[in-house]
VOGU-3710 file (C-alpha; in Angstrom, 3 decimals, decimal comma):
1> mlnsrifrdq> 0,000/0,000/0,000  2,854/2,355/0,879  4,612/1,646/-2,411  1,501/2,365/-4,481  0,915/5,654/-2,679  4,528/6,777/-3,093  4,334/5,857/-6,763  1,098/7,821/-7,274  2,079/10,880/-5,260  5,578/11,178/-6,691
11> ygtaamrqif> 4,787/10,576/-10,323  1,341/12,107/-10,780  1,293/15,879/-11,205  -0,170/17,892/-8,355  -2,366/19,808/-10,802  -3,994/16,659/-12,153  -4,470/15,153/-8,708  -6,244/18,363/-7,723  -8,581/18,178/-10,728  -9,738/14,746/-9,561
21> sdevlvqkwa> -9,793/15,525/-5,853  -12,882/15,101/-3,689  -13,049/18,854/-3,171  -13,148/19,647/-6,879  -15,650/16,890/-7,614  -18,072/18,290/-5,022  -17,597/21,765/-6,509  -18,465/20,381/-9,943  -21,610/18,764/-8,559  -22,642/22,087/-7,056
31> qceaalaraq> -21,820/23,854/-10,319  -24,070/21,447/-12,232  -26,966/21,868/-9,812  -26,689/25,642/-10,098  -26,568/25,481/-13,901  -29,682/23,309/-13,892  -31,589/25,775/-11,699  -30,589/28,685/-13,921  -31,624/26,769/-17,039  -35,049/26,006/-15,539
41> spiglvpnaa> -35,659/29,481/-14,153  -36,667/31,326/-17,392  -39,534/28,909/-18,049  -40,812/28,940/-14,478  -39,832/25,506/-13,232  -37,574/27,140/-10,662  -38,320/30,627/-9,240  -35,757/33,274/-10,142  -34,978/33,952/-6,510  -34,343/30,255/-5,878
51> aeeiskhaet> -32,059/29,985/-8,913  -30,073/32,987/-7,701  -29,719/31,591/-4,196  -28,729/28,155/-5,470  -26,106/29,715/-7,751  -24,616/31,850/-4,982  -24,577/28,878/-2,639  -22,790/26,758/-5,247  -19,991/29,318/-5,480  -19,236/29,051/-1,771
61> fvdvsfedlr> -20,076/25,397/-1,138  -16,553/24,301/-0,338  -16,523/24,098/3,462  -18,105/20,684/3,647  -17,291/17,761/5,908  -16,052/15,008/3,649  -16,003/12,607/6,563  -19,731/13,200/7,028  -20,303/12,739/3,293  -18,387/9,468/3,311
71> aslhetghpl> -20,261/8,223/6,360  -23,569/9,111/4,769  -22,513/7,459/1,522  -21,751/4,277/3,427  -25,103/4,485/5,210  -27,267/5,297/2,189  -25,364/3,411/-0,484  -26,161/6,299/-2,822  -23,333/8,220/-4,548  -25,043/11,632/-4,733
81> mpflvafqgg> -27,751/11,883/-2,066  -25,359/12,724/0,799  -24,118/15,689/-1,232  -27,649/16,824/-2,095  -28,696/16,736/1,556  -25,627/18,741/2,574  -26,085/21,192/-0,291  -29,763/21,755/0,432  -28,976/22,249/4,107  -27,359/25,586/3,321
91> lspesarhvh> -30,385/26,936/1,452  -33,734/28,385/2,423  -36,553/25,808/2,406  -38,070/27,353/-0,741  -34,813/27,187/-2,683  -33,858/23,779/-1,296  -37,022/22,193/-2,685  -36,065/23,256/-6,218  -32,584/21,738/-6,208  -32,120/18,829/-8,639
101> wgattqdimd> -35,557/19,451/-10,171  -36,407/16,664/-12,621  -32,815/15,444/-12,874  -31,423/12,038/-12,045  -28,222/11,225/-10,198  -26,372/10,238/-13,343  -27,132/13,580/-14,999  -25,167/15,452/-12,361  -22,431/12,874/-11,903  -21,743/12,374/-15,607
111> tavvlqmrda> -21,698/16,111/-16,292  -19,378/16,730/-13,346  -16,969/14,080/-14,640  -17,062/15,712/-18,081  -16,155/19,044/-16,464  -13,201/17,348/-14,763  -12,215/15,754/-18,056  -12,294/19,164/-19,744  -9,865/20,555/-17,168  -7,685/17,477/-17,614
121> mvlissqldq> -7,663/17,865/-21,400  -6,510/21,462/-21,018  -3,661/20,357/-18,752  -2,580/17,458/-20,986  -2,719/19,665/-24,084  -0,483/22,197/-22,337  2,013/19,500/-21,397  2,003/18,162/-24,943  2,610/21,662/-26,309  5,605/22,019/-24,001
131> llavlcdmal> 6,981/18,630/-24,984  6,509/19,389/-28,675  8,464/22,633/-28,334  11,323/20,831/-26,565  11,444/18,091/-29,185  11,336/20,549/-32,085  14,319/22,451/-30,708  16,221/19,229/-30,087  15,468/17,846/-33,544  16,874/20,969/-35,213
141> tfanspiagr> 19,922/20,973/-32,957  20,796/17,416/-33,996  19,359/17,493/-37,518  22,783/16,701/-39,007  24,164/14,462/-36,232  24,656/10,922/-37,607  23,598/7,937/-35,537  23,102/4,280/-36,280  19,528/3,553/-37,272  18,522/0,358/-35,509
151> thgqhavpit> 15,960/-2,265/-36,416  15,395/-5,526/-34,538  17,916/-4,218/-31,989  20,746/-4,131/-34,560  22,480/-1,584/-36,757  20,502/-0,936/-39,912  21,642/2,152/-41,873  22,882/5,575/-40,763  20,232/8,175/-39,921  20,447/11,330/-37,826
161> fglkianlaa> 19,552/11,778/-34,195  17,446/14,730/-35,306  15,268/12,439/-37,423  14,726/10,137/-34,449  13,509/13,108/-32,396  11,456/14,574/-35,269  9,627/11,262/-35,530  8,730/11,524/-31,862  7,705/15,180/-32,244  5,335/14,273/-35,074
171> evsrhierit> 3,687/11,664/-32,866  3,206/14,213/-30,085  1,729/16,655/-32,577  -0,821/14,070/-33,683  -1,957/13,653/-30,089  -2,537/17,394/-29,830  -4,643/17,241/-32,989  -6,573/14,199/-31,735  -7,500/15,839/-28,447  -8,635/19,017/-30,173
181> aaedrilvgq> -10,699/17,067/-32,697  -12,351/15,005/-29,940  -13,513/17,930/-27,805  -16,948/18,238/-29,405  -17,527/14,491/-29,035  -16,309/14,180/-25,452  -17,198/17,464/-23,754  -20,945/16,917/-23,835  -23,475/17,631/-21,102  -25,725/14,975/-19,616
191> lggaagslsa> -29,374/15,663/-18,766  -32,020/13,030/-19,342  -33,977/12,487/-16,162  -35,116/9,119/-14,873  -34,861/7,088/-18,102  -33,408/9,598/-20,533  -36,736/11,029/-21,740  -36,691/14,300/-19,725  -40,381/13,677/-19,063  -40,309/15,450/-15,695
201> mgdkaleirr> -39,393/18,765/-17,322  -42,420/19,165/-19,556  -42,657/20,438/-23,098  -39,683/22,780/-22,637  -37,346/19,928/-21,743  -35,043/20,247/-24,750  -34,831/23,990/-24,248  -33,829/23,398/-20,637  -31,156/20,899/-21,629  -29,747/23,285/-24,221
211> ayceeldlvd> -29,603/26,103/-21,657  -28,052/23,769/-19,066  -25,246/22,856/-21,452  -24,734/26,501/-22,434  -24,403/27,444/-18,766  -21,600/24,916/-18,419  -20,084/25,636/-21,847  -20,606/22,036/-22,911  -22,003/20,575/-26,116  -25,745/19,867/-26,076
221> peatwhsard> -26,147/16,149/-26,907  -28,344/14,934/-29,712  -29,810/12,399/-27,270  -29,395/11,305/-23,677  -26,292/9,118/-23,343  -26,817/7,424/-19,986  -25,914/4,004/-21,392  -23,749/5,161/-24,302  -20,280/5,337/-22,755  -18,230/5,713/-25,921
231> rlaeyvflfs> -17,369/9,325/-25,055  -15,711/8,323/-21,804  -14,001/5,376/-23,457  -12,602/7,638/-26,172  -11,198/9,983/-23,536  -9,371/7,130/-21,818  -8,167/5,763/-25,138  -6,813/9,163/-26,232  -4,953/9,653/-22,975  -3,653/6,094/-23,175
241> lvtmtagraa> -2,187/6,833/-26,595  -0,386/9,806/-25,066  0,940/7,670/-22,220  2,219/5,037/-24,634  4,087/7,696/-26,602  5,655/8,871/-23,360  6,612/5,272/-22,705  8,209/4,963/-26,136  10,169/8,178/-25,606  11,404/6,875/-22,259
251> levielqrte> 12,278/3,423/-23,589  14,443/5,024/-26,290  16,498/6,677/-23,559  16,821/3,387/-21,670  18,042/1,604/-24,797  20,496/4,320/-25,865  21,854/4,627/-22,313  23,024/1,006/-22,275  26,700/0,644/-21,401  27,445/-0,867/-24,808
261> iaevsepntp> 25,783/2,082/-26,601  26,110/5,090/-24,259  24,841/7,636/-26,790  22,437/9,466/-24,462  21,733/9,526/-20,744  19,161/10,966/-18,411  19,957/14,318/-16,788  21,844/13,927/-13,544  19,947/15,251/-10,556  21,572/16,086/-7,196
271> gsigsstmpq> 21,071/13,299/-4,714  19,955/10,725/-7,271  21,111/7,149/-6,664  21,603/4,735/-9,528  21,810/1,531/-7,531  21,563/0,574/-3,870  24,462/-1,883/-4,205  26,485/-0,964/-7,327  27,841/2,578/-6,931  29,206/2,760/-10,471
281> kvnpmisevv> 25,755/2,548/-12,028  23,720/5,507/-13,287  20,429/3,808/-13,982  17,770/5,475/-16,166  15,407/5,545/-13,210  13,047/8,260/-14,449  12,657/6,608/-17,838  11,950/3,286/-16,188  9,201/4,922/-14,137  7,601/6,280/-17,325
291> vglarlqkpq> 7,688/2,851/-18,963  6,110/1,490/-15,791  3,369/4,112/-15,976  2,655/3,147/-19,583  2,277/-0,482/-18,570  0,061/0,555/-15,679  -2,185/2,432/-18,082  -2,743/-0,278/-20,676  -5,435/-2,248/-18,751  -7,526/0,916/-18,334
301> vvrmldgmvq> -8,537/0,777/-22,005  -9,928/-2,711/-21,517  -11,852/-1,574/-18,441  -13,490/1,265/-20,351  -14,342/-0,930/-23,319  -15,970/-3,367/-20,938  -17,963/-0,475/-19,471  -19,516/0,267/-22,862  -21,618/-2,895/-22,634  -24,558/-1,597/-20,608
311> aherdmstwy> -28,139/-2,689/-20,163  -31,227/-0,696/-21,099  -31,494/3,054/-20,393  -29,221/3,204/-17,344  -26,803/0,787/-15,730  -24,968/1,673/-12,538  -22,805/-1,435/-12,487  -19,851/0,228/-14,225  -19,955/3,732/-12,719  -17,385/3,113/-10,014
321> sewaciaets> -15,007/1,471/-12,444  -15,374/4,424/-14,829  -14,717/7,034/-12,162  -11,578/5,265/-10,982  -10,392/4,583/-14,513  -10,835/8,175/-15,720  -9,086/9,647/-12,693  -6,213/7,152/-12,717  -5,738/7,526/-16,470  -5,561/11,295/-16,193
331> ivtsgaleqv> -3,096/11,227/-13,300  -0,865/8,597/-14,926  -0,844/10,406/-18,282  0,021/13,755/-16,772  2,704/12,192/-14,594  4,272/10,380/-17,536  4,379/13,579/-19,586  5,909/15,528/-16,725  8,704/12,977/-16,372  9,385/12,814/-20,114
341> ldiyrglnvd> 9,555/16,615/-20,229  12,185/16,572/-17,473  14,155/13,857/-19,279  14,266/15,502/-22,692  14,817/19,026/-21,386  18,035/17,863/-19,757  18,980/14,887/-21,924  22,719/14,300/-22,224  23,590/13,608/-25,876  27,015/12,278/-26,878
351> tqqmvsnlgi> 27,352/12,844/-30,634  30,970/11,620/-30,619  29,867/8,282/-29,215  27,213/8,105/-31,927  29,879/8,540/-34,594  32,120/6,022/-32,867  29,330/3,447/-32,776  28,794/3,842/-36,504  32,210/2,285/-37,050  31,870/-0,827/-34,897
361> sagkihaeav> 30,367/-2,928/-37,687  33,463/-2,600/-39,898  31,479/-1,016/-42,705  28,459/-3,321/-42,573  26,143/-0,448/-41,673  26,616/0,674/-45,309  25,722/-2,775/-46,674  22,500/-1,583/-48,280  24,292/1,183/-50,211  26,974/-1,247/-51,326
371> mmelalhigr> 24,338/-3,726/-52,474  22,557/-1,067/-54,535  25,857/-0,133/-56,195  26,658/-3,744/-57,072  23,117/-4,280/-58,315  23,878/-1,918/-61,178  26,407/-4,458/-62,441  25,155/-7,916/-61,445  21,476/-7,343/-60,626  19,863/-6,962/-57,243
381> paaheaviaa> 19,373/-10,679/-56,347  23,002/-11,510/-57,008  24,200/-8,355/-55,268  22,034/-9,185/-52,251  23,531/-12,686/-51,991  27,073/-11,370/-52,393  26,729/-8,761/-49,656  25,098/-11,312/-47,342  28,080/-13,612/-47,818  30,590/-10,804/-47,321
391> srastrtgep> 28,786/-9,496/-44,235  28,714/-12,888/-42,567  32,346/-13,421/-43,368  33,204/-10,013/-41,938  31,393/-10,850/-38,702  33,223/-14,188/-38,501  36,738/-12,953/-39,339  36,610/-9,395/-38,056  37,820/-8,087/-41,410  36,148/-4,996/-42,929
401> llhelmslse> 33,182/-5,532/-45,229  35,132/-4,171/-48,207  37,899/-6,750/-47,745  35,423/-9,631/-47,735  33,533/-8,199/-50,702  36,608/-7,939/-52,865  37,540/-11,525/-52,021  34,412/-12,644/-53,883  35,236/-13,287/-57,536  31,825/-12,221/-58,805
411> vakvanldrl> 32,294/-8,865/-57,060  35,950/-8,356/-57,891  35,210/-8,759/-61,597  32,771/-5,856/-61,764  33,325/-3,685/-58,695  34,860/-0,252/-58,865  37,060/-0,198/-55,766  37,216/3,582/-55,564  33,442/3,785/-55,868  32,928/1,220/-53,091
421> mkilgddtst> 35,409/2,981/-50,828  33,567/6,240/-51,381  30,238/4,626/-50,471  31,667/3,044/-47,343  33,123/6,375/-46,293  30,077/8,362/-47,367  29,150/11,206/-45,039  26,218/12,352/-47,161  24,055/9,257/-46,729  22,177/11,016/-43,944
431> tpskemtiat> 21,257/14,029/-46,096  17,664/12,805/-46,601  17,375/12,370/-42,816  18,465/15,974/-42,297  16,087/17,287/-44,955  13,198/15,253/-43,566  13,904/16,541/-40,064  13,975/20,183/-41,126  10,795/19,817/-43,181  8,980/18,022/-40,345
441> iarlnpanrd> 9,918/20,574/-37,729  9,024/23,474/-40,019  5,499/22,085/-40,076  5,249/21,107/-36,404  7,145/23,793/-34,533  4,737/25,769/-32,330  6,877/28,866/-32,808  6,395/28,668/-36,567  2,645/28,213/-36,199  2,422/31,191/-33,854
451> skkg> 4,394/33,414/-36,242  2,070/32,483/-39,110  -0,951/33,408/-36,996  0,612/36,769/-36,230
//
C-alpha cells in the first residue's frame, strides 16, 4: 500500500491530482446543480430567486465535511444523495425544494466528470505543447548528427539523431490534434432524467437541456447518453495513446543509455542514486518509471471498453469502475508527460559516441548502399547474396566488409574499388534524414505556427 501511494504521489502531477480531488468533484456537482436551476428558471420551473440563491450557494459550497459525506454514503449506499442533503442544508426551504428538479443522479455525476475531463484535457494539451516545443528544438539541434539507425535491436543504416527526435515530435503533434478534434464528441453535457426522456421537465425539456449545457459551456447532446459510454471510453483511449508515446520516448532513452551504446543519458539530478548496491551505475530511473506508468495504463482501455456494454437506459454497475479509470488515467498520463519533459529538457547527448558506434560494424552499416551499387552491375538478387556472404564473413573474421567483398570473384570482376570505398566512407548518406527533419519541424514547430498566426 505504501509503495503504491509513493508511486502515485511522486509521479502524478499535483495539478492533475487536484482536478480529480474530492473537493473539486463536489464543486463540480454544485456547479451542475446551479446550472440546472438557472436553465429552468426562465420557463418557471424554478423561481428566479431560488435559482439565484442556489447559484450563490454553489460558489461558496466548499466548506463541507467530507467525513460526514463518506459516512452518509456508506449508510445510504447512494453516490449523490449525501451531497444533495448537505447542499440543500445551506439553502432556504423554498430554494432547497427546487434543487435537482427533474434530474437524475447520473445527470449530475456524468456532467461533473465531463467538467473534470475538460480541465484534464486542457492540462494534458499544455504539457504536450511544451513537450513538442522541446522536441522541435532538439530535432533541429541534432538534424545533421549521424547515428546508427537500428531495427530488430541491430544496426541498420545511418540516420540522424534529429530524425529520431522529429519522428517523436510528429507523434506528439498528432496527439494534440486528436485531443482538439475530440472535444466536441467528449465534452458533452448529460441531462435526461429518470430514463433519458426528460419527461419530468415538460414540453420545454429540450430547451432546458440546451440552456443547461450553455451554462456549463458544454455541447448539447443529440440524445441522452446514460448508457452510451463511448465518449468516456474515447477519452481514456486518447490519454492512453499519449501515455504510450511517453513510454516509447522513455524506452528510447533506456536503450540508448546502455553501457554498450552510451549515446544518451538521463539528466543527472543532485542526490539521485543509480543503484543501492552498485555505486558505479547511473540507472535510467526516471525513464523506467515512465515505462512502468505506460504499462500501468494499458489495462484501463480494456476496463473502459468493458464499461460500454450496458443494459437498457441506465446501468450503474460500471460507474465506479469508470470514475476510478478516468481519474487514474488522467493522473498517470500527466505524470508520464511531466517525467518525459524533465528527461528531454536535460537529456545528455554524446554525438561523438554516436559517430564512434557507426564504425563498430566494420562497414556493414553501409551494406545496403553497397548492395545497390553492385546491383547496377550484377542485378539486385546476385548483389544481395554477395553482400550477405561478405557481411557474414566479416562478422566471422573481423575483417572490414570491403575486404570480404573484394575476395568474392563475382564482385571483384565488376566492382569499382574507388566507388565502393567512397560509399563506405560516405558522409552524405544522412542528407535525406536531415532534410526530412527540417521539413517536419518546419510544419510542427509551435513557434512557426504562432508566427504564421501573427
